C-alpha positions as CSV (number, residue, x, y, z in Angstrom):
1,M,91.8,83.7,87.9
2,I,93.6,87.2,87.6
3,L,93.5,90.4,89.1
4,R,95.1,92.9,86.7
5,K,94.4,96.4,86.6
6,L,90.9,96.5,84.6
7,A,91.1,92.6,83.8
8,P,88.8,90.2,84.5
9,L,89.1,88.1,87.6
10,A,88.1,84.7,87.3
11,G,91.5,85.9,85.9
12,A,92.9,88.1,88.5
13,C,96.3,89.8,88.9
14,L,97.9,91.7,91.5
15,I,100.5,93.7,90.7
16,L,103.0,94.5,92.9
17,A,104.9,97.8,91.8
18,A,107.1,100.4,93.2
19,C,105.6,102.8,95.6
20,S,106.4,104.9,98.3
21,G,103.2,106.0,100.3
22,G,100.6,104.3,103.1
23,G,97.3,104.3,103.4
24,A,95.9,100.4,103.5
25,V,94.0,99.7,106.6
26,G,95.6,97.6,109.3
27,T,98.5,97.7,110.6
28,P,101.5,94.8,109.5
29,A,103.4,92.6,111.6
30,S,106.3,95.1,112.8
31,P,109.5,95.4,111.0
32,I,112.8,94.5,111.5
33,P,115.3,96.9,112.1
34,P,117.0,97.5,109.1
35,S,121.1,97.0,108.9
36,T,123.8,96.0,106.6
37,S,122.4,92.8,105.3
38,V,118.6,94.1,106.2
39,Q,116.9,97.0,104.8
40,N,113.3,98.2,104.4
41,A,111.7,97.3,101.3
42,T,108.2,99.0,99.9
43,G,105.7,98.5,97.0
44,T,102.5,98.6,95.6
45,L,100.0,96.0,95.1
46,T,97.3,96.8,92.7
47,I,94.0,95.1,92.0
48,G,92.0,96.0,89.2
49,V,88.0,96.0,89.5
50,P,85.8,95.8,86.1
51,Q,82.6,97.1,86.6
52,A,79.7,94.7,88.0
53,S,77.2,92.9,85.7
54,T,73.7,94.7,85.8
55,A,72.1,90.8,86.2
56,A,74.1,88.1,88.1
57,N,73.2,85.5,85.5
58,A,75.5,82.1,86.3
59,R,75.0,81.2,82.9
60,K,76.8,84.4,81.4
61,P,80.6,84.7,82.3
62,A,81.1,87.6,84.5
63,F,84.5,89.2,86.7
64,V,85.0,87.8,90.4
65,S,86.2,90.7,90.7
66,A,83.2,92.5,90.0
67,S,81.9,91.4,93.3
68,T,85.3,92.4,95.4
69,T,84.8,94.7,98.1
70,Y,87.8,94.6,99.9
71,A,91.4,93.0,99.4
72,T,94.0,92.2,101.9
73,L,97.5,91.3,101.7
74,W,99.5,89.2,104.6
75,I,103.1,89.7,104.4
76,D,104.7,86.1,105.8
77,A,102.7,84.5,109.0
78,G,101.3,87.7,110.5
79,A,98.3,87.8,111.1
80,T,97.4,91.4,110.7
81,G,97.6,92.6,106.9
82,F,97.3,95.1,104.9
83,R,93.6,95.6,103.9
84,Q,92.2,97.9,101.2
85,A,88.7,98.9,100.3
86,C,87.8,98.6,96.3
87,S,84.6,99.7,94.4
88,S,83.3,98.3,91.3
89,S,83.9,101.3,89.1
90,A,88.3,101.6,90.2
91,T,91.0,100.1,91.4
92,C,92.2,99.7,94.8
93,T,95.6,100.2,95.9
94,I,97.6,98.4,98.7
95,N,100.8,100.4,99.7
96,W,103.1,98.1,101.6
97,T,106.3,97.7,103.2
98,S,108.5,95.1,104.3
99,T,112.3,94.5,104.6
100,S,114.8,92.6,101.8
101,G,115.1,89.6,101.5
102,S,112.6,86.4,101.2
103,H,109.1,86.5,102.1
104,T,105.7,84.9,101.5
105,F,103.0,87.1,100.0
106,S,99.5,85.9,100.6
107,V,96.4,87.8,98.9
108,E,93.3,87.5,99.0
109,V,90.0,89.3,97.8
110,D,86.3,88.7,99.6
111,D,82.9,90.6,99.9
112,S,83.2,91.8,102.8
113,P,80.5,94.2,103.6
114,A,82.8,96.4,106.0
115,V,86.8,96.7,106.4
116,A,86.2,94.7,109.4
117,G,85.2,91.7,107.4
118,G,82.5,89.3,107.4
119,G,82.5,88.4,104.1
120,T,83.7,85.0,101.5
121,V,86.8,84.4,100.1
122,L,86.3,85.0,96.6
123,A,89.8,84.5,95.4
124,D,93.4,84.1,96.4
125,A,97.1,82.9,95.8
126,S,100.2,82.4,98.2
127,V,103.7,83.1,96.8
128,S,107.5,83.7,97.6
129,E,109.1,86.9,96.5
130,N,112.6,87.9,96.9
131,L,112.6,91.7,97.8
132,A,115.2,93.9,97.4
133,A,115.9,97.3,99.3
134,G,113.8,100.1,98.2
135,F,111.4,100.1,96.1
136,N,110.1,96.8,94.2
137,A,108.5,96.5,91.0
138,L,107.3,92.7,91.0
139,S,105.8,90.3,88.7
140,P,101.9,90.3,88.8
141,I,100.4,87.3,91.1
142,A,97.9,85.2,89.3
143,L,94.9,84.5,91.9
144,N,93.2,81.3,92.1
145,G,89.5,80.9,91.8
146,V,87.7,79.5,95.0
147,A,85.1,77.1,94.0
148,A,81.7,77.5,95.4
149,Q,79.0,76.6,93.3
150,V,78.4,74.2,89.9
151,A,75.9,75.9,87.4
152,L,74.2,74.1,84.7
153,V,74.9,75.7,81.1
154,A,73.4,73.1,78.7
155,E,71.7,70.1,78.2
156,N,70.6,68.0,75.3
157,A,68.5,64.7,75.2
158,D,69.3,62.0,73.3
159,A,67.4,59.3,72.4
160,A,68.0,55.2,72.6
161,G,69.5,54.4,70.0
162,S,71.6,57.8,69.2
163,A,75.4,58.0,68.5
164,P,76.5,59.2,72.3
165,C,73.9,56.3,74.1
166,V,74.8,53.7,72.2
167,P,78.1,53.1,74.2
168,L,76.0,52.6,77.3
169,G,73.7,50.3,76.3
170,T,70.8,48.9,74.1
171,G,67.5,50.5,74.9
172,V,69.3,53.3,76.8
173,N,68.6,57.0,76.3
174,C,71.3,59.7,77.8
175,Y,71.6,63.2,78.3
176,Q,74.3,65.6,77.6
177,G,75.6,68.7,78.8
178,Q,78.2,71.3,80.0
179,W,78.7,72.8,83.2
180,Q,80.9,75.4,85.0
181,V,82.1,76.4,87.8
182,L,81.4,79.5,90.0
183,D,82.5,82.0,92.9
184,Y,80.5,82.2,96.1
185,D,79.0,85.4,94.7
186,G,77.6,83.7,91.3
187,N,80.7,84.4,89.0
188,V,82.0,82.4,86.8
189,I,85.7,81.7,87.3
190,V,88.0,82.2,84.1
191,P,92.1,82.0,83.7
192,P,94.3,83.1,83.7
193,G,94.6,81.9,87.3
194,G,93.2,78.1,88.2
195,F,91.0,76.7,90.8
196,D,92.1,77.0,94.7
197,N,92.4,73.4,95.6
198,G,92.9,71.8,92.1
199,G,89.7,71.5,90.7
200,V,85.6,70.6,91.2
201,C,84.0,67.2,90.3
202,L,80.3,66.0,89.8
203,D,78.5,63.1,91.1
204,T,75.5,61.5,91.6
205,T,73.6,61.4,95.1
206,D,72.5,57.9,95.5
207,G,73.6,54.2,94.2
208,L,72.1,54.2,90.7
209,E,75.3,55.4,89.2
210,G,73.8,57.7,86.8
211,F,77.0,59.1,85.4
212,V,79.0,57.3,83.0
213,A,82.0,58.3,84.9
214,M,83.0,60.7,87.5
215,S,83.0,64.2,85.9
216,C,85.7,66.6,86.8
217,T,87.3,69.9,85.7
218,L,90.7,70.7,86.7
219,S,91.2,74.5,84.9
220,P,89.2,76.8,84.1
221,S,89.6,77.3,80.5
222,A,87.4,74.7,79.7
223,T,83.5,74.4,80.1
224,P,83.2,70.7,81.4
225,S,80.8,68.2,79.9
226,F,78.7,65.2,81.1
227,T,77.0,62.3,79.8
228,L,74.2,60.4,81.8
229,S,72.1,57.7,81.4
230,C,70.8,55.1,84.3
231,Q,71.2,51.6,84.9
232,S,69.0,49.2,82.5
233,G,66.2,47.5,84.6
234,A,66.9,50.5,87.5
235,T,64.3,52.6,89.0
236,G,64.7,55.9,91.2
237,T,65.2,59.5,91.3
238,F,68.6,60.9,91.7
239,G,70.3,64.7,91.5
240,I,73.9,65.9,91.4
241,V,76.3,66.6,94.2
242,A,79.9,68.8,94.0
243,G,82.6,68.6,95.7
244,T,86.4,69.5,94.8
245,Y,89.0,67.3,93.1
246,D,91.4,66.0,95.9
247,G,88.8,66.4,98.8
248,T,91.2,68.9,100.2
249,T,90.1,72.1,102.0
250,Y,91.0,75.5,100.8
251,G,94.5,76.9,102.6
252,A,96.2,79.7,100.6
253,M,94.8,81.9,104.0
254,S,95.9,80.4,107.4
255,G,93.2,80.3,109.9
256,A,95.0,83.3,112.2
257,Q,94.8,85.4,108.5
258,L,91.2,84.4,108.1
259,G,90.2,85.1,112.0
260,S,91.9,88.5,111.5
261,Y,89.1,89.4,109.7
262,N,86.6,87.4,110.2
263,L,86.5,85.8,106.5
264,A,85.3,82.5,105.8
265,Y,85.7,80.0,102.7
266,P,82.6,78.0,100.9
267,N,82.7,74.1,102.0
268,S,84.7,72.9,99.7
269,D,83.2,69.3,100.3
270,A,79.6,70.5,99.2
271,L,79.7,73.1,96.6
272,A,76.1,74.4,95.9
273,V,74.5,72.8,93.0
274,Q,72.5,75.8,90.6
275,N,70.0,75.4,88.2
276,W,70.6,71.5,87.8
277,P,67.3,69.0,87.1
278,T,66.6,65.7,89.3
279,Y,66.6,62.7,87.1
280,D,64.2,59.9,87.3
281,C,65.2,56.5,86.0
282,T,62.4,54.5,84.9
283,N,63.4,50.6,84.2
284,G,66.8,52.3,82.7
285,T,64.6,55.4,80.7
286,I,65.9,58.5,81.9
287,S,64.4,61.8,81.9
288,A,64.8,65.5,83.9
289,T,62.6,67.3,86.1
290,A,63.3,70.9,86.2
291,P,65.0,72.0,89.0
292,A,63.5,73.9,92.2
293,N,66.3,76.6,92.0
294,G,65.4,77.6,88.4
295,S,64.6,76.6,85.2
296,V,66.2,74.0,82.5
297,T,65.3,74.2,78.9
298,V,66.1,70.8,77.5
299,Q,67.4,71.5,73.8
300,S,67.8,69.7,71.0
301,H,71.4,70.6,70.4
302,L,74.1,70.7,73.0
303,K,75.6,74.3,72.7
304,K,76.2,77.1,75.1
305,R,74.1,79.3,76.4
């Protein structure tokens, strides 16, 4: 994702530029007194927030930053950061101060209702910066999207004997489709950043093994696809589950940093599933039933809506 001035999030770009002012909410850790080798360093972090979409439709690309209400920058391990409100119609700028030398910049954007926090992290990043004394104009930081949901984009039913189904077995029909990865507020995660913890995978909810293979996406640049069938002779109902690729938790922010503004990450092991049907398998024949949280129209041709 990027946070760039007036650019889309899930490609979100944070620009650390020269600055001389203050104004961020929160008090950073006490600076090291300047000496002949360690001197004060300053700069700004600017986050572009585009206009929010009028309709939060998970099937249409949006901007993660359209849901951003606050951004926070931590320098090194201090739990108190530089925190700034953002709006849907303007950029938000954090003025930061530190010392010269090597430091870790940890940045997150969230949807908190107030400066005190209480929201969910939408994107984050942690990078090492070598600061010079005085004003610093640093390269943009690409934020990684924090996956929270997966949504069905399109689905196509294929008859037994058709080209997509032939590899699956004689007399076996199948479904093909595309899906997307969304942040907590339903915005599609797009480049230039990646996913916060490596990628997202789909699987099925029971032992029918409906998927030909586990379906994963490791990059926000592509809309991943899937193929579904069920075993010949099998009978039952199954659904879709999703989780992170490597099973690790989110971790760009420390627990102390998240706790300082009561921020939270989504559950990385059980992402919300949006707009997916349930699938019925009867003696090897698979069919779809509309989901409880939306509707899906099975299309005769696979295409992105």
